[in-house]
C-alpha positions as CSV (number, residue, x, y, z in Angstrom):
1,M,68.8,89.6,119.8
2,K,69.8,87.2,117.1
3,Y,73.0,87.7,115.1
4,K,72.8,84.8,112.7
5,R,73.6,86.8,109.5
6,S,76.4,88.8,111.3
7,S,78.0,85.5,112.5
8,E,77.9,84.1,109.0
9,L,79.4,87.2,107.5
10,F,82.2,87.3,110.1
11,Q,83.2,83.7,109.4
12,L,83.3,84.5,105.7
13,A,85.3,87.6,106.3
14,K,87.9,85.8,108.3
15,K,88.8,83.7,105.3
16,K,89.8,86.7,103.2
17,I,90.5,89.5,105.7
18,P,93.0,89.2,108.7
19,G,90.9,88.6,111.8
20,G,87.8,89.3,109.7
21,V,88.1,93.0,110.1
22,N,89.9,96.0,108.6
23,S,90.6,97.7,112.0
24,P,91.4,95.5,115.0
25,V,89.0,97.0,117.6
26,R,86.0,95.9,115.4
27,A,86.8,92.2,116.1
28,F,85.5,92.3,119.7
29,K,88.7,90.8,121.0
30,S,88.5,92.9,124.2
31,V,84.9,92.0,125.0
32,G,84.5,88.6,123.4
33,G,81.8,87.4,121.1
34,T,81.0,88.0,117.4
35,P,81.1,91.5,116.0
36,I,77.9,92.7,114.3
37,F,77.8,93.7,110.7
38,I,76.0,97.0,109.9
39,K,73.7,97.2,106.9
40,K,72.6,100.9,107.2
41,A,72.4,103.8,109.6
42,K,70.2,106.8,110.0
43,G,70.2,109.6,112.6
44,A,71.3,108.2,115.9
45,Y,70.6,104.6,114.9
46,L,72.5,101.6,113.4
47,F,70.8,98.6,111.7
48,D,72.6,95.4,111.4
49,E,72.4,92.6,108.8
50,D,69.9,90.8,111.1
51,D,67.7,93.9,111.2
52,N,68.5,94.6,114.8
53,K,68.3,98.3,115.7
54,F,70.9,100.0,118.0
55,I,71.3,103.5,119.5
56,D,74.8,104.5,118.3
57,Y,77.3,105.9,120.9
58,I,80.4,105.7,118.7
59,S,79.2,107.9,115.7
60,S,81.7,106.1,113.4
61,W,84.4,106.9,116.1
62,G,83.6,110.6,116.0
63,P,82.9,112.0,112.5
64,M,79.1,111.6,112.5
65,I,78.6,114.5,114.9
66,I,75.3,115.6,113.2
67,G,74.1,112.0,112.9
68,H,74.1,109.3,110.2
69,S,72.9,109.9,106.6
70,N,72.2,113.6,107.1
71,N,70.2,114.7,104.1
72,S,72.3,117.8,103.4
73,V,75.6,115.8,103.5
74,I,74.2,112.9,101.4
75,N,72.8,115.2,98.8
76,A,76.0,117.2,98.5
77,I,78.0,113.9,98.1
78,A,75.6,112.7,95.4
79,N,75.6,115.9,93.4
80,T,79.4,116.0,93.5
81,A,79.7,112.3,92.5
82,K,77.7,113.0,89.4
83,K,80.5,115.3,88.2
84,G,83.3,112.7,88.9
85,T,84.6,110.9,92.0
86,S,88.3,111.7,91.7
87,Y,90.7,113.7,89.6
88,G,94.1,113.9,91.3
89,I,94.0,117.5,90.1
90,P,93.2,120.6,92.2
91,T,89.5,121.7,92.8
92,S,88.0,124.8,94.3
93,L,86.5,122.7,97.0
94,E,89.9,122.2,98.5
95,T,90.5,125.9,98.9
96,E,87.0,126.5,100.2
97,I,87.2,124.0,103.1
98,A,90.9,125.1,103.8
99,E,89.7,128.7,104.3
100,L,87.0,127.5,106.6
101,V,89.3,125.3,108.7
102,V,92.0,127.9,108.9
103,S,89.6,130.6,109.9
104,S,88.4,128.5,112.8
105,N,91.8,128.0,114.3
106,P,94.0,131.1,115.2
107,S,97.2,129.0,115.4
108,I,97.3,128.0,111.7
109,D,97.8,129.9,108.5
110,K,97.8,127.0,106.1
111,I,96.6,123.5,105.9
112,R,97.4,120.3,103.9
113,F,94.8,117.7,103.4
114,V,95.6,114.0,103.5
115,N,93.5,110.8,103.6
116,S,93.5,109.8,107.2
117,G,94.4,110.8,110.8
118,T,97.4,108.5,110.6
119,E,98.7,110.3,107.6
120,A,98.1,113.6,109.2
121,C,100.1,112.7,112.4
122,M,102.8,111.0,110.5
123,S,103.2,114.1,108.3
124,A,103.2,116.4,111.2
125,I,106.0,114.6,112.8
126,R,108.1,114.7,109.6
127,L,107.4,118.4,109.3
128,A,108.4,119.1,112.9
129,R,111.6,117.1,112.5
130,G,112.5,118.8,109.2
131,F,111.8,122.2,110.6
132,T,113.8,121.8,113.8
133,N,116.5,119.5,112.3
134,R,116.0,117.2,115.3
135,E,115.1,113.6,115.5
136,K,113.5,112.7,118.8
137,I,109.8,113.1,119.7
138,I,107.8,112.7,122.9
139,K,104.5,110.9,122.9
140,F,102.3,109.9,125.8
141,S,101.6,106.4,127.0
142,G,98.1,105.4,125.9
143,C,97.8,108.1,123.3
144,Y,97.1,106.8,119.8
145,H,98.1,108.8,116.8
146,G,97.6,106.2,114.1
147,H,99.6,103.2,113.1
148,S,102.7,104.8,111.8
149,D,105.8,103.2,113.4
150,S,106.7,106.2,115.6
151,F,103.3,106.0,117.3
152,L,103.1,102.2,118.0
153,I,105.3,102.5,121.0
154,D,103.3,102.3,124.2
155,A,100.1,103.1,122.2
156,G,96.6,102.9,123.6
157,S,93.3,102.0,121.9
158,G,93.4,99.1,119.5
159,A,97.0,98.1,120.5
160,A,95.9,97.9,124.1
161,T,92.8,96.0,123.2
162,L,95.1,93.3,121.7
163,N,97.4,93.4,124.8
164,S,100.2,94.6,122.5
165,P,101.4,98.0,123.5
166,S,104.0,97.9,120.7
167,S,104.1,96.0,117.4
168,P,106.5,93.7,115.6
169,G,107.9,95.5,112.6
170,V,108.8,98.7,114.5
171,T,112.5,99.1,114.3
172,L,114.9,99.7,117.2
173,G,116.0,102.9,115.5
174,T,112.4,104.2,115.7
175,V,112.1,103.1,119.3
176,K,115.3,105.1,120.1
177,D,113.8,108.3,118.7
178,T,110.4,108.0,120.5
179,L,110.4,109.0,124.1
180,I,107.4,108.1,126.3
181,S,105.9,110.4,129.0
182,N,102.8,109.8,131.1
183,Y,99.6,111.7,130.4
184,N,98.8,114.4,133.0
185,D,102.4,114.1,134.4
186,I,104.4,117.2,133.4
187,E,107.4,116.0,135.4
188,S,107.8,113.0,133.0
189,V,108.1,115.6,130.2
190,H,110.7,117.7,132.0
191,S,112.9,114.6,132.6
192,H,113.2,113.9,128.9
193,F,114.2,117.5,128.1
194,K,116.8,117.5,130.9
195,K,118.4,114.4,129.3
196,Y,118.0,115.6,125.6
197,P,117.8,119.4,125.8
198,N,118.7,119.9,122.1
199,E,117.4,116.7,120.5
200,I,113.6,116.8,120.9
201,A,111.9,118.0,117.7
202,A,108.3,117.8,119.0
203,I,105.8,116.7,121.6
204,I,102.6,115.1,120.1
205,I,99.6,114.7,122.3
206,E,95.8,114.3,122.3
207,P,94.8,117.5,124.2
208,V,91.8,115.4,125.4
209,A,92.8,111.7,125.3
210,G,90.3,109.5,123.6
211,N,92.2,106.2,123.2
212,M,92.4,105.1,126.8
213,G,88.8,106.2,127.4
214,C,88.0,109.9,127.6
215,I,90.6,111.5,129.8
216,P,90.6,115.3,130.0
217,P,93.9,117.1,130.9
218,K,94.5,118.2,134.5
219,K,94.6,121.9,135.1
220,G,98.0,123.3,134.1
221,F,99.1,120.2,132.3
222,L,98.8,121.4,128.7
223,E,100.0,124.9,129.8
224,G,103.1,123.2,131.2
225,I,103.7,121.4,127.9
226,R,103.3,124.6,126.0
227,K,105.9,126.3,128.2
228,V,108.5,123.6,128.0
229,C,108.2,123.6,124.2
230,D,108.8,127.3,124.2
231,N,111.8,127.0,126.5
232,Y,113.5,124.4,124.4
233,N,112.4,125.5,120.9
234,S,110.5,122.3,120.3
235,I,107.2,122.0,118.3
236,L,104.0,121.3,120.1
237,I,101.6,119.1,118.1
238,F,98.0,118.7,119.1
239,D,96.4,115.6,117.6
240,E,92.8,116.9,117.2
241,V,91.8,114.1,114.9
242,M,89.1,113.3,117.5
243,T,88.5,116.6,119.2
244,G,88.8,119.0,116.3
245,F,85.3,120.5,115.5
246,R,83.8,118.1,118.0
247,L,84.5,119.8,121.4
248,S,83.9,123.2,119.8
249,F,84.1,124.7,116.4
250,G,87.7,125.7,117.3
251,G,88.4,122.2,118.8
252,A,90.2,121.6,122.1
253,Q,92.4,124.6,121.5
254,E,89.5,126.9,121.7
255,L,87.8,125.1,124.5
256,L,90.9,124.8,126.7
257,G,92.7,128.0,125.7
258,V,96.1,126.5,124.8
259,R,97.6,126.8,121.3
260,S,99.8,124.3,119.5
261,D,102.4,124.9,116.8
262,I,101.0,122.2,114.5
263,V,97.5,120.7,114.7
264,T,96.2,117.5,113.0
265,F,92.6,117.0,112.0
266,G,90.4,114.1,110.8
267,K,87.0,112.6,111.6
268,V,84.5,115.6,111.5
269,I,86.3,117.4,108.6
270,G,85.5,114.4,106.4
271,G,81.8,114.3,107.3
272,G,82.0,110.5,107.4
273,L,84.4,110.1,104.5
274,P,88.2,109.4,104.9
275,V,90.0,112.6,105.5
276,G,92.9,113.9,107.5
277,A,94.7,117.3,107.6
278,F,97.5,119.1,109.4
279,G,98.1,122.8,109.7
280,S,100.5,125.4,111.2
281,R,101.7,128.9,110.8
282,N,103.3,130.0,107.5
283,E,106.9,129.7,108.8
284,I,106.5,126.0,109.3
285,M,104.0,125.1,106.5
286,N,106.2,126.8,103.9
287,Q,108.8,124.2,104.4
288,L,106.5,121.6,102.7
289,A,107.0,120.6,99.1
290,P,106.6,122.1,96.6
291,E,107.5,125.3,98.4
292,G,110.1,123.8,100.7
293,P,112.3,120.7,101.0
294,I,110.1,118.5,103.3
295,Y,108.3,116.0,101.1
296,Q,104.7,115.0,101.6
297,A,102.2,113.8,98.9
298,G,99.0,111.9,98.3
299,T,97.3,111.0,95.0
300,L,93.8,111.1,96.4
301,S,94.4,113.9,98.9
302,G,91.6,116.5,98.5
303,N,89.3,114.0,97.0
304,P,86.1,115.9,95.9
305,L,83.7,113.6,97.7
306,A,85.5,113.8,101.0
307,M,85.9,117.6,100.6
308,I,82.2,118.2,99.9
309,A,81.2,115.9,102.8
310,G,83.5,117.7,105.2
311,L,82.6,121.2,103.9
312,T,78.9,120.6,104.2
313,T,79.3,119.2,107.7
314,L,81.4,122.1,108.9
315,K,79.0,124.7,107.4
316,I,76.2,123.1,109.4
317,L,78.2,123.3,112.6
318,K,79.3,126.8,112.0
319,N,75.8,128.0,111.2
320,N,74.3,126.2,114.2
321,P,76.7,126.8,117.1
322,S,73.9,125.7,119.5
323,I,74.7,122.1,118.5
324,Y,77.8,122.2,120.7
325,K,75.8,123.3,123.8
326,S,73.1,120.7,123.0
327,L,75.6,117.9,122.7
328,A,77.3,118.9,125.9
329,N,74.0,119.0,127.8
330,K,73.1,115.6,126.5
331,T,76.4,114.2,127.6
332,I,76.0,115.8,131.1
333,T,72.6,114.3,131.4
334,L,73.9,110.8,130.4
335,H,76.9,111.3,132.8
336,N,74.6,112.2,135.8
337,E,72.1,109.5,135.2
338,M,74.7,106.8,134.9
339,K,76.4,108.1,138.0
340,K,73.1,107.8,140.0
341,C,72.6,104.2,138.8
342,L,76.2,103.2,139.7
343,E,76.0,104.8,143.1
344,Q,72.8,102.9,143.9
345,K,74.4,99.7,142.8
346,G,77.6,100.3,144.8
347,I,80.0,99.4,142.0
348,G,83.3,101.1,141.8
349,Y,83.4,103.4,138.8
350,Q,84.9,106.4,137.2
351,I,83.1,108.5,134.5
352,N,85.1,111.0,132.5
353,S,83.5,113.4,130.1
354,L,84.1,116.6,128.3
355,G,81.8,118.1,125.6
356,S,80.3,115.2,123.6
357,M,83.0,112.7,124.7
358,I,82.4,110.4,127.7
359,S,83.6,107.0,129.0
360,L,83.0,104.7,131.9
361,H,85.7,102.7,133.7
362,F,84.8,100.2,136.4
363,S,87.5,101.2,138.9
364,E,87.8,102.6,142.4
365,H,90.7,104.8,141.3
366,E,90.7,108.1,139.4
367,I,91.4,107.5,135.7
368,I,94.0,110.1,134.7
369,D,96.4,108.2,132.4
370,F,97.0,104.9,130.6
371,K,98.2,103.1,133.7
372,S,95.1,103.9,135.8
373,A,92.9,103.0,132.8
374,C,94.5,99.6,132.6
375,M,93.7,98.9,136.2
376,A,90.0,99.1,135.6
377,N,87.9,95.9,135.7
378,N,87.6,94.6,132.2
379,K,85.6,91.5,133.3
380,I,82.7,93.8,134.4
381,F,83.1,95.9,131.3
382,K,82.6,92.8,129.1
383,K,79.3,92.0,130.9
384,Y,78.3,95.7,130.7
385,F,79.1,95.9,126.9
386,H,77.2,92.8,126.0
387,G,74.3,93.6,128.2
388,M,73.9,97.0,126.6
389,L,74.3,95.5,123.1
390,E,71.5,93.0,123.9
391,S,69.4,96.0,124.9
392,G,69.9,97.7,121.5
393,I,72.7,100.1,122.5
394,Y,76.0,100.1,120.6
395,L,79.0,101.2,122.8
396,P,82.7,101.0,121.9
397,P,83.8,97.4,122.2
398,S,86.7,98.3,124.4
399,Q,87.2,100.1,127.7
400,F,90.0,102.0,126.1
401,E,87.7,104.0,123.7
402,S,85.7,107.1,124.2
403,Y,82.0,107.3,123.4
404,F,81.0,110.0,120.9
405,L,77.5,111.4,121.1
406,N,75.8,112.8,117.9
407,D,73.3,115.6,117.5
408,A,70.6,113.2,116.2
409,L,70.5,111.5,119.6
410,S,67.3,112.5,121.5
411,Y,66.6,112.7,125.2
412,D,64.2,109.8,124.7
413,D,67.2,107.8,123.4
414,I,69.2,108.8,126.5
415,D,66.3,107.9,128.8
416,Y,66.1,104.5,127.1
417,T,69.8,104.1,127.5
418,V,69.7,104.8,131.2
419,K,66.8,102.4,131.8
420,A,68.8,99.7,130.0
421,F,71.9,100.6,131.9
422,K,70.1,100.2,135.2
423,K,68.8,96.8,134.1
424,V,72.3,95.7,133.0
425,L,73.9,96.8,136.3
426,N,71.4,94.7,138.2
427,S,72.5,91.6,136.2
428,I,76.2,92.1,136.9
């Protein structure tokens, strides 16, 4: 494929935008080469500025669960835009989508909408600290909860892509109040509580990790975290920005049967537009301003375009629950076919998948946490990524990111993907 126009646009972007991108992973630093610039998307396909066509396995990093440019979603956005794009004043749409989200999740009574997953997680931490009157939090190495200071300590995803697990600008005071545990290692959690039994406000975790590749929790891990939070009166926060309404209509909590105290959302509830949210039971949510003393605000929160895009998407998912089974079956098919190809080739590999999330690491060892993910062979991954890209398949440009399948993806698309995968493996 030729990427002349994308290359020109990238050089132009670098003159005015740091690194030429507005989110680091897009820069292809982990895999090398020049990022492609997208002109349009439809269904399961992306089309770049050079008119190359790609099967999309990132789905805008999760939100396009029903496919790109869905007619119902696009029409709803267009009709709402004709009435005005933003008011900074309440609308009935906010209440309607709030009722739908709350009804899907038995652990929450109220929800507050924000503009991004970062905002949601940042606000959830402030709420937990304010509610418990404690300062320390526990996060897990490799879990990414946005770019708020508290979360850029031993972060995964984009930070790992840049070989920078922390970031300049994060203060020593913030570091002091953020404790790091290892994903799938309950003992690393217990050790912090033994040292700080009355100081830990909350544990925040991706119930299914998606920022060190897709890593499901081991049996008993989340249950163990729930128990330790109960024992020490700490708040359990599930970051379901990726998994909410993607793994099931009730998210990871429904699928895995473990409830959190606070849950954060994003991605799917925006239907492709920027949205985040956090919710909890009344006892906790009533501490938020204007009802309580814990301040949180956002001028464009509840924006009507984002609300209608999310509401339309969620209604489609609720009225068509078979979408989840279909997505899971397609993911299993892709998983099994990739496994066959890899075993025939004799390359060390690990494939993790759950629901419509899947990732491949080139490693002999089981991928259960950030440390094991970092041990995978990135040199092979680079060749794999570019080989698939040349075959018209767009994968996450980092081994630390999960793939996200969408409902528009067909079995013919998967069959083409597998054939390309086999060809690429033979060239490695």
